[in-house]
BAPAVEX-534039 format. One record per residue: residue number from 1; residue in three letters; chain; x, y, z of N, C-alpha, C, CB in turn. Coordinates in steps of 0.02 Angstrom, whole numbers, plus 50000, padded with zeros to 5 digits. Glycine has a CB too. Example, Ala and Ser with C-alpha at 12.3 -4.5 7.8 and 13.67 -1.06 7.14 Angstrom:
<atoms>
<1; "ALA"; "A"; <50660; 49716; 50390>; <50615; 49775; 50390>; <50660; 49835; 50390>; <50565; 49776; 50452>>
<2; "SER"; "A"; <50642; 49888; 50354>; <50684; 49947; 50357>; <50645; 50002; 50394>; <50704; 49970; 50286>>
</atoms>
This chain:
<atoms>
<1; "MET"; "A"; <49838; 47568; 64914>; <49827; 47561; 64986>; <49820; 47630; 65017>; <49884; 47521; 65020>>
<2; "ASN"; "A"; <49790; 47632; 65074>; <49778; 47694; 65109>; <49833; 47707; 65160>; <49709; 47693; 65144>>
<3; "ASN"; "A"; <49866; 47764; 65154>; <49919; 47781; 65201>; <49892; 47811; 65265>; <49968; 47829; 65169>>
<4; "GLU"; "A"; <49828; 47830; 65267>; <49800; 47862; 65326>; <49783; 47812; 65381>; <49739; 47900; 65307>>
<5; "ASP"; "A"; <49761; 47752; 65363>; <49743; 47701; 65411>; <49788; 47640; 65400>; <49667; 47682; 65405>>
<6; "PRO"; "A"; <49834; 47626; 65444>; <49881; 47572; 65433>; <49849; 47502; 65434>; <49935; 47574; 65486>>
<7; "ASN"; "A"; <49786; 47497; 65453>; <49751; 47433; 65454>; <49712; 47421; 65389>; <49703; 47430; 65513>>
<8; "GLU"; "A"; <49712; 47468; 65343>; <49665; 47468; 65288>; <49698; 47465; 65219>; <49622; 47529; 65292>>
<9; "ILE"; "A"; <49664; 47429; 65174>; <49679; 47430; 65103>; <49619; 47464; 65069>; <49692; 47357; 65074>>
<10; "VAL"; "A"; <49633; 47512; 65026>; <49581; 47547; 64990>; <49590; 47534; 64916>; <49582; 47624; 65005>>
<11; "SER"; "A"; <49536; 47512; 64884>; <49537; 47500; 64812>; <49478; 47538; 64782>; <49532; 47423; 64795>>
<12; "THR"; "A"; <49489; 47570; 64724>; <49435; 47609; 64695>; <49437; 47605; 64619>; <49439; 47682; 64717>>
<13; "ARG"; "A"; <49378; 47614; 64589>; <49372; 47614; 64516>; <49307; 47650; 64498>; <49374; 47541; 64486>>
<14; "VAL"; "A"; <49308; 47685; 64442>; <49247; 47714; 64415>; <49220; 47664; 64364>; <49259; 47785; 64382>>
<15; "ILE"; "A"; <49157; 47644; 64373>; <49125; 47592; 64333>; <49069; 47624; 64292>; <49099; 47534; 64377>>
<16; "ASP"; "A"; <49062; 47603; 64231>; <49011; 47630; 64186>; <48944; 47596; 64198>; <49033; 47620; 64112>>
<17; "ALA"; "A"; <48915; 47611; 64257>; <48850; 47583; 64276>; <48823; 47625; 64334>; <48855; 47507; 64295>>
<18; "PRO"; "A"; <48758; 47630; 64340>; <48730; 47666; 64397>; <48738; 47627; 64462>; <48656; 47682; 64386>>
<19; "ALA"; "A"; <48737; 47662; 64518>; <48746; 47631; 64584>; <48693; 47578; 64597>; <48744; 47684; 64639>>
<20; "GLU"; "A"; <48632; 47589; 64575>; <48578; 47541; 64587>; <48593; 47474; 64553>; <48511; 47569; 64560>>
<21; "LYS"; "A"; <48624; 47475; 64495>; <48641; 47413; 64461>; <48697; 47376; 64499>; <48664; 47427; 64388>>
<22; "ILE"; "A"; <48745; 47413; 64526>; <48797; 47382; 64567>; <48766; 47350; 64629>; <48852; 47434; 64587>>
<23; "PHE"; "A"; <48719; 47385; 64658>; <48684; 47359; 64717>; <48647; 47294; 64699>; <48634; 47411; 64745>>
<24; "ARG"; "A"; <48615; 47291; 64641>; <48582; 47229; 64619>; <48632; 47173; 64611>; <48544; 47241; 64553>>
<25; "ALA"; "A"; <48692; 47188; 64588>; <48744; 47137; 64581>; <48766; 47110; 64648>; <48805; 47165; 64543>>
<26; "TRP"; "A"; <48760; 47151; 64701>; <48775; 47128; 64769>; <48718; 47086; 64797>; <48788; 47188; 64815>>
<27; "ARG"; "A"; <48657; 47109; 64789>; <48601; 47078; 64826>; <48573; 47015; 64794>; <48546; 47128; 64833>>
<28; "ASP"; "A"; <48589; 47003; 64731>; <48563; 46944; 64696>; <48617; 46890; 64695>; <48539; 46962; 64624>>
<29; "PRO"; "A"; <48608; 46835; 64731>; <48661; 46784; 64733>; <48679; 46755; 64664>; <48640; 46728; 64778>>
<30; "ALA"; "A"; <48632; 46756; 64617>; <48648; 46731; 64550>; <48700; 46775; 64516>; <48585; 46728; 64506>>
<31; "HIS"; "A"; <48700; 46839; 64531>; <48751; 46885; 64504>; <48814; 46883; 64547>; <48724; 46957; 64500>>
<32; "LEU"; "A"; <48804; 46886; 64613>; <48861; 46890; 64659>; <48909; 46831; 64652>; <48835; 46894; 64731>>
<33; "THR"; "A"; <48882; 46772; 64642>; <48925; 46713; 64636>; <48969; 46716; 64574>; <48882; 46650; 64634>>
<34; "ARG"; "A"; <48948; 46755; 64523>; <48987; 46759; 64461>; <49042; 46811; 64464>; <48941; 46775; 64404>>
<35; "TRP"; "A"; <49038; 46859; 64511>; <49089; 46911; 64511>; <49130; 46915; 64575>; <49058; 46976; 64497>>
<36; "PHE"; "A"; <49103; 46895; 64632>; <49139; 46905; 64695>; <49193; 46852; 64703>; <49090; 46903; 64755>>
<37; "GLY"; "A"; <49254; 46874; 64701>; <49311; 46829; 64709>; <49364; 46844; 64657>; <49290; 46757; 64704>>
<38; "PRO"; "A"; <49425; 46823; 64670>; <49479; 46835; 64622>; <49474; 46789; 64562>; <49547; 46826; 64656>>
<39; "ASP"; "A"; <49514; 46805; 64512>; <49516; 46765; 64450>; <49529; 46692; 64465>; <49569; 46792; 64402>>
<40; "GLY"; "A"; <49493; 46649; 64429>; <49504; 46578; 64435>; <49463; 46545; 64490>; <49575; 46565; 64447>>
<41; "PHE"; "A"; <49431; 46585; 64533>; <49391; 46557; 64587>; <49317; 46553; 64567>; <49398; 46600; 64650>>
<42; "THR"; "A"; <49285; 46500; 64589>; <49213; 46494; 64585>; <49187; 46487; 64656>; <49190; 46433; 64540>>
<43; "SER"; "A"; <49122; 46490; 64664>; <49096; 46485; 64733>; <49030; 46447; 64733>; <49086; 46554; 64764>>
<44; "THR"; "A"; <49018; 46415; 64790>; <48955; 46382; 64804>; <48927; 46415; 64866>; <48963; 46304; 64814>>
<45; "PHE"; "A"; <48868; 46445; 64859>; <48836; 46478; 64916>; <48797; 46427; 64956>; <48790; 46536; 64893>>
<46; "HIS"; "A"; <48805; 46428; 65021>; <48768; 46383; 65066>; <48712; 46420; 65101>; <48815; 46352; 65117>>
<47; "HIS"; "A"; <48723; 46482; 65117>; <48673; 46524; 65151>; <48685; 46595; 65130>; <48677; 46516; 65230>>
<48; "PHE"; "A"; <48631; 46630; 65112>; <48637; 46699; 65089>; <48575; 46738; 65112>; <48644; 46703; 65012>>
<49; "ASP"; "A"; <48585; 46782; 65160>; <48531; 46822; 65188>; <48551; 46895; 65185>; <48515; 46801; 65263>>
<50; "PHE"; "A"; <48534; 46927; 65129>; <48557; 46995; 65115>; <48515; 47047; 65151>; <48554; 47008; 65039>>
<51; "ARG"; "A"; <48534; 47058; 65213>; <48503; 47109; 65256>; <48552; 47122; 65313>; <48432; 47087; 65284>>
<52; "ALA"; "A"; <48547; 47180; 65344>; <48590; 47195; 65401>; <48582; 47141; 65453>; <48575; 47265; 65431>>
<53; "GLY"; "A"; <48637; 47110; 65473>; <48636; 47054; 65520>; <48630; 46986; 65488>; <48580; 47064; 65568>>
<54; "GLY"; "A"; <48618; 46984; 65422>; <48610; 46921; 65387>; <48676; 46887; 65374>; <48574; 46932; 65322>>
<55; "GLU"; "A"; <48675; 46820; 65373>; <48735; 46780; 65362>; <48744; 46764; 65288>; <48732; 46716; 65403>>
<56; "TRP"; "A"; <48807; 46758; 65270>; <48826; 46736; 65202>; <48881; 46686; 65211>; <48848; 46797; 65157>>
<57; "LYS"; "A"; <48866; 46623; 65195>; <48915; 46569; 65200>; <48924; 46538; 65131>; <48893; 46515; 65252>>
<58; "PHE"; "A"; <48987; 46529; 65112>; <49000; 46500; 65046>; <49069; 46467; 65046>; <48995; 46552; 64991>>
<59; "THR"; "A"; <49080; 46427; 64995>; <49145; 46396; 64984>; <49174; 46424; 64920>; <49139; 46318; 64981>>
<60; "PHE"; "A"; <49235; 46451; 64925>; <49274; 46468; 64866>; <49307; 46405; 64842>; <49326; 46525; 64880>>
<61; "HIS"; "A"; <49304; 46393; 64777>; <49340; 46337; 64747>; <49398; 46368; 64708>; <49293; 46293; 64700>>
<62; "GLY"; "A"; <49459; 46358; 64731>; <49517; 46390; 64702>; <49543; 46355; 64641>; <49571; 46394; 64752>>
<63; "PRO"; "A"; <49580; 46392; 64600>; <49610; 46361; 64540>; <49662; 46309; 64558>; <49641; 46415; 64496>>
<64; "ASP"; "A"; <49683; 46308; 64622>; <49731; 46258; 64646>; <49697; 46193; 64667>; <49771; 46286; 64704>>
<65; "GLY"; "A"; <49629; 46191; 64658>; <49591; 46131; 64676>; <49570; 46128; 64749>; <49632; 46070; 64661>>
<66; "LYS"; "A"; <49590; 46178; 64789>; <49572; 46180; 64859>; <49507; 46218; 64870>; <49628; 46212; 64901>>
<67; "ASN"; "A"; <49473; 46201; 64924>; <49413; 46235; 64944>; <49428; 46280; 65004>; <49357; 46185; 64962>>
<68; "TYR"; "A"; <49397; 46339; 65003>; <49408; 46388; 65056>; <49340; 46410; 65083>; <49448; 46450; 65029>>
<69; "GLU"; "A"; <49327; 46390; 65146>; <49263; 46407; 65177>; <49263; 46480; 65199>; <49248; 46360; 65237>>
<70; "ASN"; "A"; <49208; 46514; 65187>; <49202; 46584; 65205>; <49136; 46596; 65241>; <49206; 46629; 65142>>
<71; "GLU"; "A"; <49140; 46638; 65291>; <49080; 46657; 65328>; <49082; 46733; 65339>; <49076; 46620; 65397>>
<72; "PHE"; "A"; <49029; 46766; 65315>; <49022; 46838; 65321>; <48957; 46853; 65357>; <49024; 46872; 65252>>
<73; "VAL"; "A"; <48952; 46914; 65384>; <48890; 46943; 65407>; <48882; 47010; 65372>; <48888; 46951; 65486>>
<74; "PHE"; "A"; <48823; 47022; 65345>; <48809; 47087; 65315>; <48796; 47136; 65372>; <48747; 47084; 65266>>
<75; "ARG"; "A"; <48834; 47189; 65374>; <48825; 47241; 65426>; <48781; 47298; 65401>; <48893; 47268; 65447>>
<76; "GLU"; "A"; <48783; 47311; 65335>; <48742; 47363; 65306>; <48728; 47345; 65233>; <48775; 47433; 65311>>
<77; "THR"; "A"; <48666; 47356; 65211>; <48646; 47339; 65143>; <48605; 47397; 65115>; <48607; 47272; 65140>>
<78; "GLN"; "A"; <48638; 47447; 65091>; <48607; 47506; 65060>; <48632; 47513; 64989>; <48622; 47571; 65101>>
<79; "PRO"; "A"; <48592; 47543; 64943>; <48617; 47552; 64875>; <48683; 47589; 64870>; <48565; 47588; 64835>>
<80; "SER"; "A"; <48695; 47635; 64917>; <48757; 47673; 64915>; <48814; 47642; 64956>; <48744; 47743; 64939>>
<81; "ARG"; "A"; <48797; 47590; 64994>; <48848; 47562; 65039>; <48829; 47491; 65061>; <48856; 47608; 65101>>
<82; "VAL"; "A"; <48875; 47444; 65050>; <48867; 47376; 65075>; <48928; 47364; 65120>; <48863; 47322; 65016>>
<83; "VAL"; "A"; <48914; 47340; 65181>; <48968; 47325; 65228>; <48961; 47252; 65248>; <48966; 47372; 65291>>
<84; "ILE"; "A"; <49017; 47215; 65240>; <49018; 47145; 65260>; <49077; 47133; 65307>; <49023; 47099; 65197>>
<85; "GLU"; "A"; <49066; 47089; 65355>; <49119; 47070; 65401>; <49137; 46997; 65389>; <49097; 47081; 65475>>
<86; "HIS"; "A"; <49200; 46986; 65375>; <49226; 46919; 65363>; <49243; 46888; 65431>; <49289; 46920; 65316>>
<87; "LEU"; "A"; <49201; 46840; 65452>; <49210; 46809; 65517>; <49263; 46755; 65516>; <49144; 46780; 65541>>
<88; "SER"; "A"; <49274; 46725; 65458>; <49327; 46675; 65451>; <49394; 46711; 65455>; <49320; 46636; 65383>>
<89; "GLN"; "A"; <49447; 46672; 65463>; <49513; 46703; 65464>; <49538; 46712; 65393>; <49563; 46659; 65505>>
<90; "PRO"; "A"; <49569; 46767; 65376>; <49584; 46824; 65419>; <49522; 46868; 65427>; <49642; 46864; 65391>>
<91; "HIS"; "A"; <49511; 46891; 65487>; <49455; 46935; 65502>; <49466; 47003; 65469>; <49444; 46942; 65578>>
<92; "PHE"; "A"; <49414; 47029; 65437>; <49416; 47098; 65410>; <49345; 47122; 65399>; <49457; 47101; 65344>>
<93; "VAL"; "A"; <49338; 47186; 65391>; <49275; 47218; 65372>; <49286; 47251; 65305>; <49250; 47269; 65427>>
<94; "LEU"; "A"; <49240; 47238; 65258>; <49244; 47267; 65192>; <49184; 47314; 65183>; <49245; 47213; 65136>>
<95; "GLU"; "A"; <49199; 47377; 65171>; <49147; 47427; 65156>; <49151; 47442; 65082>; <49156; 47492; 65199>>
<96; "SER"; "A"; <49096; 47433; 65046>; <49092; 47447; 64974>; <49049; 47509; 64966>; <49063; 47386; 64934>>
<97; "LEU"; "A"; <49080; 47565; 64947>; <49044; 47628; 64936>; <49030; 47637; 64862>; <49084; 47688; 64964>>
<98; "HIS"; "A"; <48969; 47661; 64846>; <48948; 47671; 64776>; <48925; 47743; 64768>; <48891; 47620; 64757>>
<99; "GLU"; "A"; <48967; 47784; 64736>; <48952; 47855; 64728>; <48942; 47871; 64655>; <49008; 47899; 64758>>
<100; "GLU"; "A"; <48882; 47894; 64637>; <48866; 47909; 64567>; <48903; 47972; 64545>; <48791; 47919; 64558>>
<101; "GLU"; "A"; <48928; 47968; 64483>; <48964; 48022; 64451>; <48942; 48027; 64378>; <49042; 48012; 64456>>
<102; "GLY"; "A"; <48886; 48062; 64367>; <48862; 48072; 64298>; <48847; 48009; 64260>; <48912; 48111; 64261>>
<103; "GLY"; "A"; <48808; 47965; 64288>; <48789; 47903; 64255>; <48838; 47846; 64265>; <48782; 47915; 64182>>
<104; "ARG"; "A"; <48895; 47862; 64293>; <48945; 47811; 64310>; <48947; 47808; 64386>; <49016; 47828; 64279>>
<105; "THR"; "A"; <48983; 47759; 64413>; <48986; 47751; 64486>; <49058; 47739; 64507>; <48941; 47694; 64510>>
<106; "ARG"; "A"; <49079; 47778; 64557>; <49144; 47766; 64588>; <49131; 47715; 64644>; <49177; 47833; 64617>>
<107; "ILE"; "A"; <49162; 47656; 64636>; <49157; 47605; 64688>; <49223; 47605; 64726>; <49142; 47533; 64656>>
<108; "THR"; "A"; <49218; 47611; 64791>; <49277; 47612; 64834>; <49269; 47559; 64888>; <49287; 47682; 64866>>
<109; "TRP"; "A"; <49320; 47517; 64892>; <49321; 47466; 64944>; <49370; 47486; 64998>; <49339; 47397; 64915>>
<110; "HIS"; "A"; <49345; 47489; 65060>; <49388; 47498; 65118>; <49390; 47430; 65153>; <49360; 47555; 65167>>
<111; "GLN"; "A"; <49446; 47398; 65151>; <49455; 47331; 65180>; <49498; 47341; 65243>; <49489; 47281; 65129>>
<112; "ARG"; "A"; <49467; 47334; 65301>; <49501; 47349; 65364>; <49515; 47285; 65402>; <49458; 47397; 65407>>
<113; "PHE"; "A"; <49579; 47275; 65417>; <49603; 47217; 65454>; <49613; 47235; 65527>; <49668; 47190; 65424>>
<114; "ASP"; "A"; <49625; 47185; 65569>; <49631; 47195; 65641>; <49696; 47230; 65662>; <49626; 47130; 65676>>
<115; "SER"; "A"; <49747; 47228; 65618>; <49811; 47260; 65635>; <49849; 47276; 65571>; <49854; 47213; 65681>>
<116; "PRO"; "A"; <49896; 47323; 65576>; <49938; 47337; 65518>; <49978; 47276; 65496>; <49985; 47395; 65533>>
<117; "ASP"; "A"; <49998; 47234; 65543>; <50037; 47174; 65528>; <49997; 47126; 65483>; <50058; 47139; 65592>>
<118; "VAL"; "A"; <49934; 47115; 65501>; <49891; 47071; 65460>; <49881; 47102; 65392>; <49822; 47059; 65495>>
<119; "ARG"; "A"; <49866; 47167; 65390>; <49857; 47201; 65325>; <49920; 47193; 65283>; <49842; 47277; 65336>>
<120; "ASP"; "A"; <49978; 47205; 65312>; <50040; 47200; 65274>; <50053; 47130; 65247>; <50099; 47222; 65318>>
<121; "LYS"; "A"; <50036; 47080; 65286>; <50047; 47010; 65265>; <50001; 46991; 65206>; <50035; 46963; 65323>>
<122; "LEU"; "A"; <49942; 47023; 65202>; <49892; 47004; 65151>; <49889; 47052; 65092>; <49825; 47000; 65183>>
<123; "ALA"; "A"; <49921; 47109; 65096>; <49915; 47159; 65044>; <49935; 47132; 64975>; <49957; 47220; 65061>>
<124; "HIS"; "A"; <49987; 47091; 64972>; <50010; 47065; 64908>; <49958; 47021; 64873>; <50075; 47026; 64917>>
<125; "VAL"; "A"; <49911; 46994; 64913>; <49856; 46954; 64885>; <49795; 46997; 64874>; <49840; 46895; 64932>>
<126; "CYS"; "A"; <49778; 47037; 64924>; <49715; 47076; 64923>; <49714; 47131; 64870>; <49703; 47106; 64990>>
<127; "VAL"; "A"; <49769; 47166; 64862>; <49768; 47222; 64814>; <49753; 47197; 64744>; <49836; 47258; 64815>>
<128; "PRO"; "A"; <49789; 47148; 64717>; <49770; 47124; 64650>; <49702; 47088; 64649>; <49824; 47077; 64624>>
<129; "ALA"; "A"; <49685; 47052; 64702>; <49620; 47018; 64705>; <49562; 47067; 64702>; <49615; 46974; 64768>>
<130; "ASN"; "A"; <49569; 47124; 64736>; <49516; 47175; 64733>; <49508; 47201; 64662>; <49532; 47232; 64782>>
<131; "GLU"; "A"; <49563; 47212; 64627>; <49559; 47235; 64558>; <49526; 47181; 64514>; <49630; 47251; 64530>>
<132; "GLN"; "A"; <49540; 47119; 64527>; <49508; 47064; 64490>; <49433; 47062; 64505>; <49541; 46996; 64507>>
<133; "ASN"; "A"; <49414; 47074; 64567>; <49343; 47079; 64584>; <49309; 47133; 64543>; <49334; 47092; 64660>>
<134; "PHE"; "A"; <49341; 47191; 64539>; <49313; 47246; 64500>; <49307; 47227; 64426>; <49356; 47310; 64507>>
<135; "ASP"; "A"; <49357; 47193; 64399>; <49353; 47170; 64329>; <49294; 47123; 64320>; <49419; 47134; 64309>>
<136; "ARG"; "A"; <49287; 47077; 64365>; <49232; 47028; 64361>; <49164; 47061; 64371>; <49241; 46972; 64413>>
<137; "LEU"; "A"; <49161; 47111; 64416>; <49099; 47149; 64426>; <49080; 47185; 64362>; <49107; 47199; 64485>>
<138; "GLU"; "A"; <49128; 47218; 64330>; <49113; 47254; 64268>; <49087; 47206; 64214>; <49176; 47290; 64242>>
<139; "ALA"; "A"; <49117; 47148; 64209>; <49093; 47098; 64160>; <49023; 47075; 64176>; <49141; 47037; 64158>>
<140; "GLU"; "A"; <49008; 47064; 64240>; <48941; 47043; 64260>; <48890; 47098; 64247>; <48940; 47023; 64335>>
<141; "LEU"; "A"; <48908; 47160; 64261>; <48862; 47217; 64248>; <48844; 47222; 64175>; <48893; 47282; 64272>>
<142; "LYS"; "A"; <48890; 47207; 64130>; <48876; 47208; 64058>; <48826; 47154; 64038>; <48941; 47200; 64018>>
<143; "ARG"; "A"; <48826; 47098; 64074>; <48779; 47043; 64061>; <48709; 47057; 64089>; <48806; 46978; 64089>>
<144; "MET"; "A"; <48706; 47099; 64139>; <48642; 47112; 64173>; <48598; 47159; 64132>; <48655; 47141; 64244>>
<145; "PRO"; "A"; <48532; 47148; 64135>; <48486; 47195; 64101>; <48484; 47263; 64135>; <48415; 47165; 64097>>
</atoms>
């Protein structure tokens, strides 16, 4: 977590793939549905418009058998940076930065909540879930051409 911004959780990892490939994993719903989400979750996309201002609506299907509706808006869609705003509760903005480092990419997620209280209540879920997202992203990148 980031100690500089009390509203924010920061997760980072260096991934053995170029930034452009990570960007393809974001922009292609066939890839995104396989990696975005914590372990045990699957998703059904209802609407996916990958452009600034575009909507992304989907249902997470949890390992507990429950469905979780999600609604996002893409705020920025660049190879070096994808920003999404989670309009469903809890509200947050997720910035995914992709910085190349000698053929590898440092991916950093800045997940900003509306208050430190909300961040603190969700950190025990979000911190490990973000790491699981990175694990799933790495697995998907290995499958991609």
